[in-house]
The first five atom37 places (N, CA, C, CB, O) and aatype in JSON, in Angstrom:
{
  "aatype": [20, 20, 20, 20, 20, 20, 20, 20, 20, 20, 20, 20, 20, 20, 20, 20, 20, 20, 20, 20, 20, 20, 20, 20, 20, 20, 20, 20, 20, 20, 20, 20, 20, 20, 20, 20, 20, 20, 20, 20, 20, 20, 20, 20, 20, 20, 20, 20, 20, 20, 20, 20, 20, 20, 20, 20, 20, 20, 20, 20, 20, 20, 20, 20, 20, 20, 20, 20, 20, 20, 20, 20, 20, 20, 20, 20, 20, 20, 20, 20, 20, 20, 20, 20, 20, 20, 20, 20, 20, 20, 20, 20, 20, 20, 20, 20, 20, 20, 20, 20, 20, 20, 20, 20, 20, 20, 20, 20, 20, 20, 20, 20, 20, 20, 20, 20, 20],
  "atom_mask": [
    [1, 1, 1, 1, 1],
    [1, 1, 1, 1, 1],
    [1, 1, 1, 1, 1],
    [1, 1, 1, 1, 1],
    [1, 1, 1, 1, 1],
    [1, 1, 1, 1, 1],
    [1, 1, 1, 1, 1],
    [1, 1, 1, 1, 1],
    [1, 1, 1, 1, 1],
    [1, 1, 1, 1, 1],
    [1, 1, 1, 1, 1],
    [1, 1, 1, 1, 1],
    [1, 1, 1, 1, 1],
    [1, 1, 1, 1, 1],
    [1, 1, 1, 1, 1],
    [1, 1, 1, 1, 1],
    [1, 1, 1, 1, 1],
    [1, 1, 1, 1, 1],
    [1, 1, 1, 1, 1],
    [1, 1, 1, 1, 1],
    [1, 1, 1, 1, 1],
    [1, 1, 1, 1, 1],
    [1, 1, 1, 1, 1],
    [1, 1, 1, 1, 1],
    [1, 1, 1, 1, 1],
    [1, 1, 1, 1, 1],
    [1, 1, 1, 1, 1],
    [1, 1, 1, 1, 1],
    [1, 1, 1, 1, 1],
    [1, 1, 1, 1, 1],
    [1, 1, 1, 1, 1],
    [1, 1, 1, 1, 1],
    [1, 1, 1, 1, 1],
    [1, 1, 1, 1, 1],
    [1, 1, 1, 1, 1],
    [1, 1, 1, 1, 1],
    [1, 1, 1, 1, 1],
    [1, 1, 1, 1, 1],
    [1, 1, 1, 1, 1],
    [1, 1, 1, 1, 1],
    [1, 1, 1, 1, 1],
    [1, 1, 1, 1, 1],
    [1, 1, 1, 1, 1],
    [1, 1, 1, 1, 1],
    [1, 1, 1, 1, 1],
    [1, 1, 1, 1, 1],
    [1, 1, 1, 1, 1],
    [1, 1, 1, 1, 1],
    [1, 1, 1, 1, 1],
    [1, 1, 1, 1, 1],
    [1, 1, 1, 1, 1],
    [1, 1, 1, 1, 1],
    [1, 1, 1, 1, 1],
    [1, 1, 1, 1, 1],
    [1, 1, 1, 1, 1],
    [1, 1, 1, 1, 1],
    [1, 1, 1, 1, 1],
    [1, 1, 1, 1, 1],
    [1, 1, 1, 1, 1],
    [1, 1, 1, 1, 1],
    [1, 1, 1, 1, 1],
    [1, 1, 1, 1, 1],
    [1, 1, 1, 1, 1],
    [1, 1, 1, 1, 1],
    [1, 1, 1, 1, 1],
    [1, 1, 1, 1, 1],
    [1, 1, 1, 1, 1],
    [1, 1, 1, 1, 1],
    [1, 1, 1, 1, 1],
    [1, 1, 1, 1, 1],
    [1, 1, 1, 1, 1],
    [1, 1, 1, 1, 1],
    [1, 1, 1, 1, 1],
    [1, 1, 1, 1, 1],
    [1, 1, 1, 1, 1],
    [1, 1, 1, 1, 1],
    [1, 1, 1, 1, 1],
    [1, 1, 1, 1, 1],
    [1, 1, 1, 1, 1],
    [1, 1, 1, 1, 1],
    [1, 1, 1, 1, 1],
    [1, 1, 1, 1, 1],
    [1, 1, 1, 1, 1],
    [1, 1, 1, 1, 1],
    [1, 1, 1, 1, 1],
    [1, 1, 1, 1, 1],
    [1, 1, 1, 1, 1],
    [1, 1, 1, 1, 1],
    [1, 1, 1, 1, 1],
    [1, 1, 1, 1, 1],
    [1, 1, 1, 1, 1],
    [1, 1, 1, 1, 1],
    [1, 1, 1, 1, 1],
    [1, 1, 1, 1, 1],
    [1, 1, 1, 1, 1],
    [1, 1, 1, 1, 1],
    [1, 1, 1, 1, 1],
    [1, 1, 1, 1, 1],
    [1, 1, 1, 1, 1],
    [1, 1, 1, 1, 1],
    [1, 1, 1, 1, 1],
    [1, 1, 1, 1, 1],
    [1, 1, 1, 1, 1],
    [1, 1, 1, 1, 1],
    [1, 1, 1, 1, 1],
    [1, 1, 1, 1, 1],
    [1, 1, 1, 1, 1],
    [1, 1, 1, 1, 1],
    [1, 1, 1, 1, 1],
    [1, 1, 1, 1, 1],
    [1, 1, 1, 1, 1],
    [1, 1, 1, 1, 1],
    [1, 1, 1, 1, 1],
    [1, 1, 1, 1, 1],
    [1, 1, 1, 1, 1],
    [1, 1, 1, 1, 1],
    [1, 1, 1, 1, 1]
  ],
  "atom_positions": [
    [[8.2, 63.34, -1.19], [8.92, 62.3, -0.78], [8.35, 61.29, 0.11], [9.93, 62.77, -0.26], [8.22, 60.07, -0.01]],
    [[7.98, 62.24, 1.2], [6.06, 61.03, 1.92], [5.72, 60.33, 1.01], [4.22, 61.89, 2.28], [6.18, 59.22, 0.76]],
    [[4.63, 61.08, 0.23], [3.61, 60.25, -0.86], [4.94, 58.94, -1.61], [2.78, 61.78, -2.49], [4.38, 57.84, -1.61]],
    [[5.74, 58.88, -1.93], [6.75, 58.23, -2.92], [6.93, 57.15, -1.77], [8.29, 59.24, -3.54], [6.64, 55.97, -1.99]],
    [[7.48, 57.62, -0.34], [7.52, 56.11, 0.47], [6.65, 55.36, 1.17], [8.25, 56.09, 1.34], [6.81, 54.2, 1.53]],
    [[5.19, 56.48, 1.43], [4.29, 55.65, 1.51], [3.49, 54.78, 0.42], [3.64, 56.27, 2.08], [2.62, 53.97, 0.73]],
    [[3.9, 55.06, -0.92], [3.63, 54.65, -2.07], [4.09, 53.38, -2.46], [3.98, 55.49, -2.84], [3.57, 52.46, -3.09]],
    [[5.2, 53.55, -1.94], [6.25, 52.08, -2.18], [6.35, 51.01, -1.07], [7.88, 52.51, -2.34], [6.67, 49.82, -1.21]],
    [[5.96, 51.79, 0.27], [5.52, 50.86, 1.94], [3.98, 50.29, 1.14], [5.12, 52.34, 4.01], [4.19, 49.22, 0.56]],
    [[2.71, 50.71, 1.01], [1.99, 50.15, 0.62], [1.82, 48.85, -0.73], [1.53, 51.07, 0.65], [0.99, 47.95, -0.88]],
    [[2.97, 49.26, -1.54], [3.19, 48.32, -2.66], [3.78, 47.17, -2.44], [3.87, 48.81, -3.6], [3.61, 46.18, -3.16]],
    [[4.7, 47.2, -1.19], [5.27, 46.34, -0.52], [4.65, 45.04, 0.01], [5.69, 46.96, 0.3], [4.84, 43.83, -0.14]],
    [[3.7, 45.96, 0.82], [2.54, 45.29, 1.64], [1.91, 44.5, 0.68], [1.48, 46.28, 2.33], [1.91, 43.27, 0.64]],
    [[1.35, 45.31, -0.11], [0.34, 44.57, -1.48], [1.37, 43.14, -1.6], [0.29, 45.83, -3.48], [1.22, 41.96, -1.29]],
    [[2.29, 43.8, -2.14], [3.32, 41.98, -2.68], [3.44, 41.04, -1.67], [5.2, 42.09, -3.1], [3.35, 39.83, -1.84]],
    [[3.63, 41.57, -0.7], [3.67, 40.35, 0.8], [2.27, 39.83, 0.75], [3.96, 41.16, 2.67], [2.25, 38.64, 1.06]],
    [[1.24, 40.26, 0.51], [0.39, 39.37, 1.16], [-0.37, 38.52, 0.21], [-0.49, 40.07, 2.03], [-1.39, 37.87, 0.47]],
    [[0.07, 38.58, -0.62], [-0.18, 37.74, -2.04], [0.01, 36.3, -1.77], [0.89, 38.18, -3.29], [0.98, 36.05, -1.05]],
    [[-0.68, 35.28, -2.19], [0.15, 33.92, -1.83], [1.54, 33.35, -2.31], [-0.64, 32.93, -2.19], [1.74, 33.58, -3.51]],
    [[2.06, 33.0, -1.98], [3.56, 32.92, -2.24], [3.66, 31.78, -3.79], [4.46, 32.16, -0.56], [2.89, 30.85, -4.01]],
    [[4.55, 32.13, -4.45], [4.5, 31.55, -5.42], [5.52, 30.47, -5.48], [4.51, 32.38, -6.31], [6.67, 30.86, -5.27]],
    [[5.37, 29.23, -5.72], [6.06, 28.17, -5.66], [6.74, 27.67, -7.58], [4.88, 27.05, -4.82], [6.47, 27.78, -8.77]],
    [[7.47, 27.27, -6.89], [8.58, 27.18, -8.36], [8.12, 25.51, -8.75], [10.88, 27.37, -7.88], [7.73, 24.55, -8.08]],
    [[8.35, 25.74, -10.01], [7.57, 23.76, -10.48], [8.93, 23.15, -9.99], [7.11, 23.1, -12.85], [10.08, 23.45, -10.28]],
    [[8.38, 22.13, -9.11], [9.49, 20.91, -8.21], [10.41, 20.31, -9.61], [8.31, 19.15, -7.21], [9.85, 20.28, -10.71]],
    [[11.63, 19.91, -9.47], [12.31, 18.91, -10.05], [12.17, 17.53, -10.03], [13.24, 19.05, -9.77], [11.79, 17.1, -8.93]],
    [[12.32, 16.88, -10.7], [12.29, 15.32, -10.3], [12.75, 15.36, -8.88], [13.32, 14.27, -11.26], [12.01, 15.19, -7.91]],
    [[14.07, 15.61, -8.84], [14.96, 15.32, -7.49], [14.28, 15.88, -6.65], [16.41, 15.83, -7.35], [14.54, 15.33, -5.58]],
    [[13.24, 16.97, -6.45], [12.54, 17.17, -5.48], [11.3, 16.45, -5.07], [12.36, 18.21, -5.6], [10.77, 16.38, -3.96]],
    [[11.03, 16.02, -6.0], [10.13, 14.67, -5.81], [9.99, 13.33, -5.29], [9.95, 14.37, -6.57], [9.15, 12.64, -4.69]],
    [[11.52, 13.22, -5.91], [12.21, 11.97, -5.32], [12.32, 12.15, -3.95], [13.6, 11.68, -5.87], [11.93, 11.24, -3.22]],
    [[12.77, 13.12, -3.5], [13.05, 13.57, -1.79], [12.05, 13.84, -1.17], [13.85, 14.77, -1.46], [11.96, 13.82, 0.06]],
    [[10.96, 14.2, -2.13], [9.92, 13.8, -1.1], [9.28, 12.61, -0.66], [9.07, 14.32, -1.33], [8.69, 12.35, 0.38]],
    [[9.59, 11.75, -1.95], [9.24, 10.5, -1.57], [9.35, 9.73, -0.51], [9.58, 9.96, -2.16], [8.56, 9.13, 0.22]],
    [[11.03, 9.93, -0.59], [12.16, 9.29, 0.31], [11.75, 9.54, 1.94], [13.75, 10.08, -0.07], [11.83, 8.85, 2.95]],
    [[11.21, 11.07, 1.6], [10.47, 11.78, 3.46], [9.36, 11.21, 4.09], [9.78, 13.43, 3.47], [9.09, 11.09, 5.28]],
    [[8.5, 10.75, 2.68], [7.35, 10.72, 3.23], [7.22, 8.76, 3.55], [6.15, 11.58, 2.06], [6.41, 8.21, 4.3]],
    [[8.17, 8.19, 2.8], [8.11, 6.77, 2.8], [9.47, 6.42, 4.28], [8.57, 6.11, 0.86], [9.51, 5.29, 4.76]],
    [[9.98, 7.0, 4.56], [10.86, 7.06, 5.29], [10.46, 6.74, 7.23], [11.36, 8.44, 4.81], [10.33, 7.69, 8.0]],
    [[10.34, 5.55, 7.62], [10.03, 5.51, 9.03], [10.5, 6.36, 10.49], [10.32, 4.38, 9.18], [10.0, 6.34, 11.61]],
    [[11.79, 7.16, 9.88], [11.83, 8.24, 10.95], [11.99, 9.68, 10.42], [13.01, 7.96, 11.92], [12.27, 10.74, 10.99]],
    [[11.72, 9.39, 9.14], [11.2, 11.18, 9.03], [9.97, 11.25, 9.18], [11.41, 12.04, 7.63], [9.33, 11.19, 10.23]],
    [[9.37, 11.48, 7.44], [7.43, 11.66, 7.81], [7.25, 10.75, 8.16], [6.18, 11.91, 6.79], [6.35, 10.83, 8.99]],
    [[7.74, 9.31, 7.98], [6.67, 8.42, 8.41], [5.39, 8.58, 7.83], [6.5, 8.51, 9.75], [4.45, 8.25, 8.56]],
    [[5.05, 9.08, 6.5], [3.13, 9.17, 5.94], [2.46, 7.87, 6.4], [2.8, 9.19, 3.88], [1.48, 7.76, 7.13]],
    [[3.39, 6.67, 5.67], [3.15, 5.54, 5.4], [2.61, 4.48, 7.06], [4.57, 5.15, 4.56], [2.43, 3.27, 7.08]],
    [[2.52, 5.19, 7.95], [2.37, 4.47, 9.38], [1.06, 4.7, 9.37], [3.19, 5.04, 10.77], [0.41, 3.71, 9.73]],
    [[0.08, 6.15, 8.94], [-1.23, 6.09, 8.66], [-1.83, 6.22, 7.69], [-1.72, 6.63, 9.16], [-3.06, 6.29, 7.59]],
    [[-0.77, 6.31, 6.56], [-1.91, 6.76, 5.23], [-1.43, 5.45, 4.55], [-1.62, 8.55, 4.09], [-0.26, 5.07, 4.58]],
    [[-2.58, 4.72, 3.87], [-2.39, 4.28, 1.95], [-1.77, 5.25, 1.45], [-3.82, 4.15, 0.86], [-1.88, 6.38, 1.92]],
    [[-0.98, 4.97, 0.35], [-0.58, 6.02, -0.59], [0.77, 5.42, -2.21], [0.25, 7.31, 0.72], [1.82, 4.79, -2.01]],
    [[0.52, 5.64, -2.93], [1.45, 4.85, -4.2], [1.59, 3.88, -4.09], [2.68, 5.1, -4.53], [0.6, 3.15, -4.01]],
    [[3.16, 3.23, -4.0], [3.52, 2.01, -3.44], [4.18, 1.6, -2.24], [4.1, 1.59, -4.15], [5.22, 0.97, -2.06]],
    [[3.21, 2.14, -1.34], [4.17, 1.59, -0.25], [3.57, 0.4, 0.2], [4.43, 2.54, 0.98], [2.6, -0.3, -0.07]],
    [[4.71, 0.45, 1.13], [4.65, -0.92, 1.7], [3.75, -1.35, 3.31], [6.25, -1.21, 1.86], [3.16, -0.28, 3.46]],
    [[3.48, -1.87, 4.05], [3.6, -1.87, 5.41], [2.87, -0.6, 5.49], [5.08, -1.97, 6.05], [3.5, 0.34, 5.96]],
    [[1.39, -0.34, 5.04], [0.93, 1.03, 5.18], [-0.15, 0.9, 6.26], [0.37, 1.68, 3.78], [-0.48, -0.25, 6.54]],
    [[-0.79, 2.03, 6.97], [-1.57, 2.46, 7.78], [-3.18, 2.45, 6.98], [-0.95, 3.82, 8.28], [-3.54, 2.5, 5.81]],
    [[-3.7, 2.39, 8.0], [-5.51, 3.03, 7.68], [-5.65, 3.41, 8.59], [-6.86, 2.2, 7.35], [-6.44, 2.73, 9.25]],
    [[-5.12, 4.6, 9.28], [-5.46, 5.21, 10.1], [-5.86, 6.71, 9.8], [-4.6, 5.0, 10.89], [-6.38, 7.27, 10.77]],
    [[-5.73, 7.39, 8.76], [-5.55, 8.63, 8.18], [-6.13, 8.22, 6.72], [-3.94, 9.19, 8.26], [-6.1, 7.03, 6.42]],
    [[-6.42, 8.74, 6.21], [-7.2, 9.12, 4.48], [-5.96, 8.21, 4.03], [-7.29, 11.3, 3.6], [-4.99, 7.81, 4.67]],
    [[-6.35, 8.02, 2.67], [-5.78, 7.4, 2.0], [-4.95, 9.08, 0.78], [-6.99, 6.05, 1.43], [-5.46, 10.02, 0.17]],
    [[-3.82, 8.69, 0.96], [-2.97, 9.93, 0.27], [-3.06, 9.34, -1.3], [-1.06, 10.15, 0.96], [-2.35, 8.41, -1.67]],
    [[-4.28, 10.18, -2.38], [-4.55, 10.04, -3.86], [-5.16, 11.37, -3.82], [-5.52, 8.71, -4.47], [-5.57, 11.81, -2.75]],
    [[-5.25, 12.08, -4.95], [-5.89, 12.63, -5.7], [-5.14, 13.74, -4.84], [-7.42, 12.34, -5.93], [-6.02, 14.18, -4.1]],
    [[-4.22, 14.27, -4.63], [-3.92, 15.02, -3.79], [-4.32, 16.31, -3.62], [-2.98, 14.98, -3.81], [-4.91, 16.86, -2.7]],
    [[-3.55, 17.03, -5.57], [-3.79, 18.31, -5.87], [-4.71, 18.47, -6.15], [-3.24, 18.83, -6.56], [-4.89, 19.68, -6.23]],
    [[-6.14, 17.53, -6.55], [-7.47, 18.12, -6.81], [-8.01, 18.24, -5.73], [-8.32, 17.48, -7.64], [-8.83, 19.16, -5.72]],
    [[-7.84, 17.42, -4.3], [-8.19, 17.51, -3.0], [-7.76, 18.8, -2.32], [-7.69, 16.4, -2.35], [-8.33, 19.34, -1.38]],
    [[-6.25, 19.35, -3.16], [-5.9, 20.45, -1.98], [-5.56, 21.13, -3.09], [-4.7, 20.24, -0.63], [-4.34, 21.24, -3.14]],
    [[-6.08, 21.62, -3.97], [-5.38, 22.83, -4.74], [-4.75, 24.3, -4.15], [-6.4, 23.25, -5.65], [-4.41, 25.15, -4.98]],
    [[-4.64, 24.51, -2.95], [-4.36, 25.32, -2.6], [-2.76, 24.95, -1.56], [-5.64, 25.81, -2.15], [-2.29, 24.98, -0.42]],
    [[-2.57, 24.71, -2.55], [-0.78, 24.52, -1.98], [-0.7, 24.66, 0.01], [0.46, 26.39, -2.89], [-0.67, 23.82, 0.91]],
    [[-0.68, 26.1, -0.04], [-0.9, 26.81, 1.29], [-1.36, 26.04, 2.08], [-1.69, 27.88, 1.32], [-0.59, 25.58, 2.93]],
    [[-2.78, 25.62, 2.08], [-3.13, 24.91, 2.84], [-2.96, 23.35, 3.29], [-3.93, 25.2, 2.65], [-3.24, 22.91, 4.4]],
    [[-2.61, 22.83, 2.52], [-1.95, 21.56, 2.69], [-0.8, 21.53, 3.72], [-1.44, 21.14, 1.4], [-0.71, 20.97, 4.81]],
    [[0.4, 22.61, 2.73], [1.29, 22.89, 3.62], [0.73, 22.98, 5.31], [1.87, 24.17, 3.08], [0.91, 22.19, 6.23]],
    [[-0.07, 24.43, 5.24], [-0.58, 24.19, 6.85], [-1.53, 23.11, 7.58], [-1.27, 25.31, 7.18], [-2.07, 23.45, 8.63]],
    [[-1.67, 22.3, 7.26], [-2.16, 20.91, 7.68], [-0.84, 20.08, 7.94], [-3.14, 20.18, 6.48], [-0.76, 19.64, 9.08]],
    [[0.12, 19.8, 7.15], [0.95, 19.04, 7.45], [1.8, 19.62, 8.66], [1.6, 18.72, 6.3], [2.25, 18.7, 9.33]],
    [[2.15, 20.81, 9.11], [2.91, 21.61, 9.46], [2.43, 21.45, 10.74], [2.98, 22.82, 8.81], [3.2, 21.23, 11.67]],
    [[0.77, 21.58, 10.96], [0.34, 21.28, 12.21], [-1.37, 21.21, 12.32], [0.99, 22.37, 13.15], [-2.08, 22.18, 12.61]],
    [[-1.86, 19.86, 12.02], [-3.29, 19.52, 11.8], [-3.93, 19.79, 13.36], [-3.49, 17.79, 11.17], [-5.12, 19.56, 13.56]],
    [[-3.15, 20.22, 14.32], [-3.98, 20.55, 15.6], [-4.77, 21.85, 15.11], [-2.96, 20.87, 17.06], [-5.77, 22.13, 15.76]],
    [[-4.46, 22.57, 14.14], [-5.04, 23.93, 14.1], [-6.5, 23.76, 13.45], [-4.05, 24.98, 13.21], [-7.38, 24.6, 13.66]],
    [[-6.7, 22.73, 12.72], [-8.03, 22.2, 12.19], [-8.97, 21.14, 12.59], [-7.82, 21.87, 11.15], [-10.16, 20.98, 12.34]],
    [[-7.9, 20.27, 13.44], [-8.6, 19.27, 14.17], [-7.57, 18.66, 15.3], [-9.16, 18.13, 13.11], [-6.77, 17.73, 15.27]],
    [[-8.02, 19.79, 16.49], [-7.74, 19.15, 17.87], [-7.28, 18.19, 18.34], [-8.43, 19.02, 18.38], [-6.23, 18.15, 18.98]],
    [[-8.38, 16.8, 17.98], [-8.22, 15.66, 18.14], [-7.06, 15.02, 17.33], [-9.36, 15.17, 17.94], [-6.5, 14.07, 17.88]],
    [[-6.79, 15.26, 16.6], [-5.86, 14.48, 15.36], [-4.77, 13.48, 16.18], [-4.82, 15.82, 14.26], [-4.43, 13.81, 17.31]],
    [[-4.36, 12.52, 15.69], [-3.26, 12.02, 15.83], [-2.19, 12.49, 14.97], [-3.43, 10.85, 15.76], [-1.13, 12.4, 15.59]],
    [[-2.05, 12.9, 13.93], [-1.72, 13.69, 13.51], [-0.36, 13.97, 13.88], [-2.51, 14.41, 13.65], [-0.73, 15.08, 13.52]],
    [[1.14, 14.11, 14.32], [1.95, 14.7, 14.66], [1.86, 16.54, 13.79], [3.13, 13.65, 14.42], [1.57, 16.77, 12.62]],
    [[2.23, 17.6, 14.91], [2.27, 18.53, 13.92], [3.84, 18.61, 13.55], [1.59, 19.91, 14.41], [4.63, 19.11, 14.35]],
    [[4.19, 18.15, 12.47], [5.37, 18.23, 11.9], [6.25, 19.32, 11.89], [5.2, 17.98, 10.89], [7.48, 19.3, 11.95]],
    [[5.6, 20.11, 11.83], [6.45, 21.6, 11.63], [6.47, 22.24, 13.06], [5.59, 22.81, 10.44], [7.5, 22.66, 13.61]],
    [[5.5, 22.27, 13.48], [5.35, 23.24, 15.11], [6.36, 22.48, 15.93], [3.53, 23.16, 16.1], [7.08, 23.13, 16.68]],
    [[6.51, 20.96, 15.87], [7.68, 20.22, 16.54], [8.93, 19.8, 16.13], [7.32, 19.25, 16.9], [9.74, 18.94, 16.48]],
    [[8.84, 20.95, 15.0], [10.3, 20.77, 14.28], [10.9, 19.22, 14.08], [11.43, 21.6, 15.23], [12.07, 18.91, 14.27]],
    [[9.81, 18.3, 13.67], [9.97, 17.16, 12.87], [10.2, 17.03, 11.63], [9.18, 16.58, 12.94], [10.26, 15.88, 11.21]],
    [[10.41, 18.14, 10.68], [10.27, 18.43, 9.36], [10.53, 19.89, 9.33], [8.94, 18.01, 8.8], [9.89, 20.69, 10.01]],
    [[11.29, 20.14, 8.7], [11.4, 21.88, 8.31], [10.4, 21.97, 6.72], [13.6, 22.5, 7.94], [9.99, 21.16, 5.88]],
    [[10.35, 23.11, 6.89], [9.53, 23.78, 6.09], [10.31, 23.0, 4.6], [9.6, 25.66, 6.38], [9.93, 21.96, 4.07]],
    [[11.17, 23.64, 4.27], [11.57, 22.6, 3.07], [11.17, 20.94, 2.93], [13.09, 22.59, 3.11], [10.76, 20.28, 1.97]],
    [[11.4, 20.69, 3.95], [10.83, 19.02, 3.68], [9.69, 18.79, 3.48], [10.97, 18.08, 4.67], [9.33, 18.04, 2.57]],
    [[9.11, 19.23, 4.07], [7.54, 19.83, 3.9], [6.71, 19.69, 2.27], [7.69, 21.66, 4.25], [5.86, 19.07, 1.63]],
    [[7.79, 20.85, 2.23], [7.6, 21.22, 0.48], [8.04, 20.28, -0.37], [8.41, 22.48, -0.06], [7.74, 20.34, -1.56]],
    [[8.82, 19.25, 0.14], [9.27, 18.31, -0.58], [8.28, 17.28, -0.6], [10.5, 17.91, -0.17], [8.07, 16.53, -1.56]],
    [[7.56, 17.27, 0.66], [6.0, 16.13, 0.51], [5.59, 16.28, 0.03], [5.01, 15.79, 1.09], [5.25, 15.45, -0.81]],
    [[5.13, 17.61, 0.04], [3.99, 18.11, -0.83], [4.24, 17.46, -2.27], [3.96, 19.83, -0.9], [3.58, 16.5, -2.68]],
    [[5.52, 18.26, -3.17], [5.8, 18.21, -4.25], [5.47, 16.63, -4.67], [7.13, 18.76, -4.37], [4.96, 16.29, -5.74]],
    [[5.94, 15.59, -3.44], [5.53, 14.11, -4.24], [4.0, 14.13, -3.88], [6.43, 12.45, -3.58], [3.21, 13.84, -4.77]],
    [[3.5, 14.47, -2.52], [2.29, 14.27, -3.09], [0.97, 14.85, -3.71], [2.06, 13.83, -2.53], [-0.25, 14.78, -3.56]],
    [[1.8, 15.39, -4.38], [1.22, 16.58, -5.79], [1.2, 15.2, -6.97], [2.86, 18.39, -6.43], [0.36, 14.96, -7.83]],
    [[2.27, 14.55, -6.68], [1.86, 13.49, -8.41], [1.45, 12.35, -8.13], [3.18, 13.02, -9.57], [1.84, 11.48, -8.9]],
    [[0.36, 11.8, -6.76], [-0.42, 11.19, -6.45], [-1.5, 11.26, -7.13], [-0.52, 11.3, -5.48], [-2.47, 10.57, -6.82]]
  ]
}
């Protein structure tokens, strides 16, 4: 009994340690991500980044293009949007997740959109 319980616990631990699996986004997910990224009151990515067909884009941050090639590890891009200060303490990019500006789901929708660029 004890061996079976230990084996089940180790299996559960091993499965939880693997990278999260992301479902293929729907067009609605991508559209919502673009809406959030372009919104001047939500993501407001355009304030600092040039991207896609955005109007009045900023040039403080890097251009958001070829995102899937630049960030093949989706989780790494998520972490950077969640709190860029983990990687660059001097950044001017707001920690969108840590400061609860955007939810995890909203950040994931933005990434769905960014991966189309």
